C-alpha positions as CSV (number, residue, x, y, z in Angstrom):
1,M,109.4,30.4,95.5
2,F,106.6,30.5,98.1
3,W,103.8,30.1,95.3
4,Q,104.8,26.9,94.4
5,S,104.3,25.4,97.8
6,Q,101.4,22.9,97.9
7,G,98.0,23.9,99.5
8,G,94.6,24.5,98.0
9,G,93.1,27.2,96.0
10,P,91.4,30.0,97.7
11,W,88.2,28.3,97.0
12,G,89.1,24.6,98.4
13,I,90.1,23.5,95.2
14,G,93.3,21.6,96.1
15,P,94.4,18.4,98.4
16,R,92.9,20.3,101.4
17,G,89.6,20.8,99.7
18,G,86.4,22.5,101.7
19,G,86.1,25.8,101.8
20,P,88.4,28.9,103.3
21,W,87.3,28.3,106.4
22,G,88.0,24.5,106.7
23,G,86.6,21.1,105.4
24,G,84.1,20.9,103.0
25,N,81.5,19.7,104.7
26,R,81.5,22.7,106.9
27,G,77.5,23.5,105.9
28,N,76.9,20.0,106.8
29,G,77.5,20.6,110.1
30,G,80.7,18.7,110.4
31,G,83.2,17.4,113.0
32,P,83.0,19.3,115.9
33,S,85.5,21.9,116.8
34,P,88.2,22.3,119.0
35,R,86.5,22.7,122.5
36,G,83.7,22.1,121.5
37,R,82.7,25.5,120.3
38,G,81.5,27.1,117.1
39,P,83.9,27.3,113.4
40,Q,87.5,28.4,114.4
41,P,88.7,32.1,112.1
42,P,90.2,32.0,109.3
43,D,93.7,30.8,108.5
44,F,95.7,33.8,106.9
45,E,98.5,31.7,105.6
46,E,96.1,29.3,104.4
47,L,94.5,32.0,103.1
48,L,97.4,33.8,101.1
49,R,98.5,29.7,99.5
50,R,95.0,29.4,97.9
51,G,95.2,33.1,96.9
52,Q,98.7,31.8,94.7
53,D,97.4,28.6,93.6
54,R,94.9,31.1,92.1
55,F,97.1,33.2,90.9
56,R,99.0,30.4,89.1
57,S,95.5,28.7,87.9
58,V,94.7,32.1,85.5
59,L,99.1,33.3,83.9
60,P,100.5,30.4,81.1
61,G,101.8,27.5,81.6
62,N,104.9,29.2,80.6
63,F,105.2,31.9,81.9
64,N,107.9,31.8,85.0
65,T,110.1,33.8,87.4
66,R,112.4,35.6,84.3
67,T,109.8,36.4,82.1
68,W,107.7,37.8,84.8
69,G,110.9,40.1,85.4
70,A,111.1,41.6,82.1
71,V,107.7,42.4,82.0
72,V,107.9,44.3,84.9
73,A,111.0,46.1,83.7
74,L,109.6,46.9,80.2
75,A,106.8,48.5,81.5
76,I,109.0,50.8,83.9
77,V,111.5,51.1,80.9
78,V,107.9,52.3,79.2
79,L,106.6,54.6,81.9
80,W,110.8,56.3,81.9
81,L,110.4,57.1,78.4
82,L,106.8,59.0,78.7
83,S,108.1,61.2,81.3
84,G,109.8,63.1,78.8
85,F,106.8,64.3,77.6
86,Y,106.2,68.0,78.4
87,T,103.9,71.2,77.6
88,V,105.2,74.8,77.9
89,A,102.1,77.3,78.1
90,A,102.1,80.0,75.6
91,D,103.3,82.5,77.7
92,E,106.3,80.7,78.2
93,V,109.5,79.3,76.9
94,G,111.0,75.3,77.6
95,V,114.6,75.6,78.6
96,V,115.8,72.0,78.3
97,L,119.1,71.4,79.8
98,R,121.3,68.0,79.2
99,F,122.8,67.0,81.9
100,G,122.7,70.3,83.8
101,A,123.9,72.5,80.6
102,Y,121.6,74.0,78.3
103,N,121.4,72.3,75.2
104,R,117.9,73.9,73.4
105,T,115.1,76.0,73.4
106,T,111.6,74.8,72.3
107,Q,108.7,77.1,71.9
108,P,105.2,76.8,73.3
109,G,103.2,73.4,72.8
110,L,103.7,69.6,73.4
111,N,107.4,69.0,73.5
112,Y,109.9,66.0,74.4
113,H,112.8,65.9,75.9
114,L,115.3,62.6,77.1
115,P,113.9,61.4,80.2
116,G,116.0,62.8,83.5
117,P,117.7,62.7,84.6
118,I,119.5,63.1,81.0
119,E,117.8,65.9,80.7
120,T,115.4,68.3,82.6
121,V,113.6,72.0,80.9
122,L,113.0,74.4,82.9
123,R,109.9,77.0,82.2
124,P,110.3,81.0,83.0
125,S,107.1,82.7,81.6
126,V,108.5,85.7,79.0
127,T,105.4,87.8,78.5
128,R,104.4,88.1,81.9
129,V,105.3,91.9,83.4
130,N,107.6,92.1,86.6
131,R,107.5,94.5,88.7
132,T,110.2,95.8,91.2
133,E,109.8,98.2,94.3
134,I,113.0,100.9,95.4
135,G,112.6,102.5,98.6
136,Y,108.7,100.9,99.6
137,R,106.7,97.5,99.9
138,S,103.3,97.5,99.2
139,A,100.7,95.0,101.2
140,E,100.4,91.6,100.0
141,G,98.1,91.3,97.5
142,T,98.5,94.7,96.4
143,A,99.9,97.0,93.6
144,T,98.0,99.9,93.5
145,R,99.0,104.0,94.5
146,G,97.6,104.8,97.7
147,A,97.7,100.9,99.1
148,A,99.1,100.2,102.2
149,T,102.6,100.2,102.0
150,R,105.6,100.6,104.2
151,Q,108.3,103.0,103.5
152,L,112.2,101.8,103.3
153,P,114.3,105.2,104.3
154,E,117.6,103.2,103.5
155,E,116.1,102.3,99.4
156,A,114.6,106.1,99.3
157,L,116.5,108.9,100.5
158,M,119.3,110.0,98.1
159,L,121.2,113.4,97.7
160,T,120.5,115.8,94.8
161,G,122.9,117.9,92.9
162,D,122.7,120.5,95.2
163,E,123.5,118.2,98.1
164,N,119.9,118.5,99.8
165,I,118.1,115.0,100.8
166,V,114.4,113.2,98.9
167,D,112.9,111.0,99.8
168,I,111.9,108.8,96.4
169,N,109.6,106.1,95.7
170,F,110.0,104.4,92.3
171,T,109.4,101.6,90.4
172,V,110.8,99.2,87.7
173,F,108.8,96.9,85.2
174,W,110.6,94.5,83.4
175,V,110.3,91.4,81.1
176,I,112.1,88.4,80.6
177,K,113.6,88.8,76.8
178,D,116.4,86.3,76.5
179,A,115.5,82.6,78.5
180,K,118.4,81.5,78.3
181,A,120.7,84.3,79.7
182,Y,118.0,85.5,82.4
183,L,118.6,81.9,83.7
184,F,122.3,81.3,83.5
185,N,124.1,84.6,82.7
186,I,123.2,86.0,86.1
187,R,122.1,84.2,89.9
188,A,119.3,86.3,91.6
189,P,117.8,88.2,88.9
190,E,115.2,90.8,90.9
191,A,118.0,91.0,93.5
192,T,120.4,92.1,90.4
193,V,117.1,94.1,88.8
194,K,116.3,96.3,91.9
195,S,120.2,96.8,93.1
196,V,121.2,98.2,89.6
197,A,118.0,100.1,89.5
198,E,118.8,101.4,92.5
199,S,122.2,102.4,91.8
200,A,121.0,104.3,88.6
201,M,118.7,106.2,90.2
202,R,121.2,107.2,93.2
203,E,123.2,108.1,89.9
204,V,120.7,110.2,88.2
205,I,119.4,112.1,91.5
206,G,123.3,112.9,92.1
207,E,123.5,115.0,89.0
208,T,120.4,116.8,89.4
209,P,119.0,119.4,91.3
210,I,115.6,119.4,94.0
211,A,113.8,121.8,92.7
212,Q,114.0,120.1,89.5
213,A,113.6,117.0,90.8
214,L,110.4,118.0,92.5
215,S,108.7,119.7,89.6
216,E,109.4,119.4,85.7
217,G,112.0,117.4,86.1
218,R,110.5,114.1,86.8
219,G,109.9,112.7,82.9
220,K,113.6,113.3,82.6
221,I,114.4,111.7,85.7
222,E,112.7,108.4,84.3
223,T,113.9,108.4,81.2
224,D,117.7,108.9,82.4
225,T,117.0,106.3,84.8
226,H,115.6,104.3,81.9
227,G,118.3,104.1,79.6
228,L,121.1,103.9,82.5
229,L,119.2,100.7,83.7
230,Q,118.5,98.8,80.6
231,G,122.4,99.9,80.0
232,I,123.8,98.4,82.5
233,L,121.5,95.1,82.2
234,N,122.8,94.7,78.8
235,S,126.5,94.6,79.7
236,Y,125.9,91.6,82.4
237,G,124.1,90.0,79.9
238,A,121.1,90.0,81.8
239,G,118.5,89.0,79.4
240,I,116.5,91.3,80.5
241,E,114.7,94.5,78.9
242,V,113.4,97.3,80.9
243,T,109.7,98.5,80.3
244,Q,108.9,101.3,82.4
245,V,110.4,102.9,85.3
246,Q,108.0,104.8,86.9
247,L,108.3,107.5,89.7
248,L,105.7,107.5,92.8
249,K,106.8,110.2,95.0
250,V,109.6,112.9,95.5
251,D,109.4,114.6,98.5
252,P,111.5,116.3,101.1
253,P,112.3,113.9,104.5
254,G,109.4,114.1,106.7
255,P,110.9,116.5,109.3
256,V,112.1,118.8,107.1
257,I,109.0,119.1,104.7
258,D,106.9,122.0,105.8
259,A,110.0,124.2,105.7
260,F,110.8,123.2,102.3
261,R,107.4,123.9,101.0
262,D,107.5,127.4,102.9
263,V,111.1,128.0,100.5
264,Q,109.5,126.7,97.3
265,R,106.4,129.1,97.6
266,A,108.8,131.7,97.9
267,L,110.4,130.3,95.0
268,A,107.6,130.7,93.6
269,D,106.6,134.3,94.3
270,R,110.0,135.7,93.4
271,E,109.6,133.4,90.1
272,K,106.3,135.3,89.8
273,L,107.2,138.7,90.2
274,R,109.8,138.4,88.9
275,N,107.9,137.3,85.7
276,Q,105.6,140.6,86.0
277,A,108.7,142.6,85.7
278,E,110.2,140.7,82.7
279,A,107.0,142.2,81.3
280,Y,106.6,144.8,82.4
281,R,110.3,145.4,80.5
282,N,109.0,143.9,77.4
283,D,106.2,146.3,77.1
284,I,108.2,149.6,77.6
285,V,111.2,149.1,76.3
286,P,109.8,148.8,72.6
287,K,107.8,151.2,72.7
288,A,110.6,153.6,73.6
289,R,113.0,152.0,71.1
290,G,109.5,153.4,68.5
291,A,109.1,156.6,70.0
292,A,113.6,157.3,70.1
293,A,113.2,155.9,66.0
294,A,110.6,158.2,65.2
295,I,112.3,160.9,66.7
296,K,115.5,160.4,65.2
297,Q,114.0,159.7,61.4
298,E,112.0,163.2,62.2
299,A,114.9,164.8,62.9
300,E,117.0,163.4,59.8
301,A,113.6,164.4,57.8
302,Y,114.0,167.9,58.9
303,R,117.6,168.3,58.2
304,Q,117.4,166.7,54.6
305,E,114.4,169.7,54.5
306,I,116.9,172.5,55.7
307,I,119.9,171.6,53.4
308,A,117.2,171.1,50.3
309,R,116.1,174.0,50.8
310,S,119.4,176.3,51.1
311,Q,120.9,174.2,48.8
312,G,117.9,175.4,46.1
313,D,118.2,178.9,47.1
314,A,122.0,178.9,46.9
315,D,120.7,177.7,43.5
316,R,118.6,180.6,43.1
317,F,121.1,182.7,43.7
318,T,123.5,181.7,41.6
319,S,121.2,181.8,38.6
320,V,120.1,185.0,39.5
321,Y,124.0,186.7,40.3
322,H,124.5,185.2,36.2
323,A,121.0,186.8,35.0
324,F,122.7,190.6,36.8
325,K,125.8,189.5,34.6
326,A,124.2,189.0,31.7
327,A,121.7,192.3,32.1
328,Q,122.3,194.2,35.0
329,D,119.1,196.7,34.4
330,V,117.3,194.3,33.9
331,T,117.7,192.2,36.9
332,L,117.5,195.4,39.2
333,Q,113.9,196.2,38.0
334,R,113.3,192.4,38.2
335,L,114.8,192.4,42.1
336,Y,112.9,195.5,42.6
337,L,109.3,194.5,41.9
338,E,110.0,191.2,43.1
339,T,110.7,192.9,46.6
340,M,108.0,195.4,46.5
341,E,105.6,192.4,45.5
342,E,106.3,190.3,48.7
343,V,106.3,194.3,51.0
344,L,102.8,194.7,50.0
345,K,101.6,191.5,49.0
346,N,100.2,192.1,53.2
347,S,99.4,195.7,53.4
348,N,96.3,197.6,53.1
349,K,96.5,199.5,50.0
350,V,93.6,202.2,48.6
351,I,94.0,202.7,44.7
352,I,91.9,206.1,43.2
353,D,91.3,206.0,39.7
354,K,92.0,208.9,37.9
355,S,88.9,208.9,35.5
356,A,87.0,209.8,38.4
357,Q,88.3,213.1,39.6
358,G,86.5,214.5,36.3
359,G,83.1,216.0,36.2
360,S,81.2,212.9,36.0
361,G,78.6,214.1,39.1
362,V,80.1,211.5,41.4
363,L,81.3,213.3,44.7
364,P,84.2,211.6,46.1
365,Y,84.7,211.0,49.9
366,L,87.0,209.6,52.2
367,P,86.4,207.0,54.2
368,L,87.6,207.9,57.8
369,P,86.0,205.6,59.9
370,A,87.9,202.5,57.5
371,L,91.0,204.9,57.6
372,G,91.2,205.7,61.0
373,G,90.5,202.5,62.3
374,A,93.7,201.5,60.2
375,I,95.9,204.2,61.3
376,G,94.6,203.1,64.7
377,T,96.0,200.4,64.4
378,T,99.5,201.3,63.0
379,S,99.5,204.5,65.3
380,A,101.2,206.7,62.0
381,P,99.8,210.3,61.5
382,V,98.5,210.6,57.8
383,Q,100.3,213.8,56.7
384,G,98.0,214.3,53.5
385,N,96.1,212.7,51.0
386,T,97.6,209.9,48.7
387,S,96.8,208.8,45.5
388,G,98.4,206.4,42.8
389,S,97.8,204.5,39.8
390,A,98.8,201.5,38.2
391,S,101.4,204.0,36.6
392,G,102.9,204.6,39.7
393,G,101.6,208.1,40.0
394,S,100.9,210.9,43.0
395,A,98.6,213.8,44.3
396,P,100.0,216.5,45.9
397,T,100.0,216.3,49.9
398,N,97.5,219.5,50.9
399,G,97.3,219.2,54.7
400,P,96.3,217.0,57.7
401,A,94.6,213.5,57.1
402,Q,91.2,215.1,58.5
403,S,90.6,218.0,56.5
404,S,91.4,216.5,53.1
405,T,88.7,216.3,50.8
406,L,88.9,214.0,47.8
407,Q,87.3,213.9,44.6
408,S,87.1,210.6,44.3
409,V,87.2,207.3,45.5
410,A,87.5,204.1,42.9
411,P,86.5,201.0,44.6
412,A,89.7,198.9,46.5
413,V,91.1,196.3,43.5
414,P,93.6,193.7,44.3
415,P,97.2,194.6,44.2
416,L,98.9,195.0,41.4
417,R,101.5,192.6,40.4
418,G,105.2,194.0,40.7
419,R,105.7,192.5,37.1
420,Q,102.2,194.0,35.3
């Protein structure tokens, strides 16, 4: 080998002696240099040879070429085996591949796999929430609402269930649920999520009227799209879990948005008037129904009253008839007295006591003003003085009432009952 060639060491040790710049007497101003000039430049071949000799002097005496090769090979093997150590972060899992095929999954921390190319490791993040934007693209480094965005009409314009066009921007948030399925079952997972989400949204919007999509139906659209999207990804075995579908914008297309808003305002006014009419109807109809029910109940009560009264009169007549058949005289007298009581109970009556007609010194007089007022109201002439008693006696008539003179007038008493 080249280091076995003879020659002195780097410091002048060897047959040649002297320092690296020539003979050992250079410091003493040795022999003259060629052409009578100063010290010559160093000889690189000589320096390399002396370095080899120096290195050989340091090594053990039996360290030959074969041993050196074994040491180098052992060092290479050790370094190759040490390259199998790897670290998995807290938000990752390690997927170990053996000759490109799945072998096992490792957890966060320090792990080991057979050095490449036997085994390799992939470390996808399983806790990071990924976002996929459909219908728009946010500016780089921004993901908040209101930031500068770029609209994509080819993704955003969709057809509703009532054949109207609507402009929709939405975002899908998803995480890796199964790292093995995520890496090996689908190709380009992010593009797959985007395509499936757009397809699911178009299907849901195609079954929803535009009025519902623009107002109270947004929550239902998000829920239905989330369920449909997750079902398609599960059928693919994608190993992806969708955490949220968020609608950012649901508007008519730009060229017709003003006209559409006018239509919506008209529809809102129509709905308002309809609600007012419905409220008025709900207020009037119950009142009318209550009044009708009250009238019906009053008529029913009157009917029951008339029937009951008629039935009572009939029962009373029947009882009188049976009593008349049993005792006709008594019944006739009783009927007469009751009839006279009914006739005379509301008429003005003057009763003269016979005991006042004697010689007691009382001068009877006729109350002409009172009788005149009573006669004037009845418009019937009085032919004579009529006196009666409780026994039914009567006095003779001597002429007109204006010239008649009564011996005495008894004080007015309540009318006699026919049964006394």
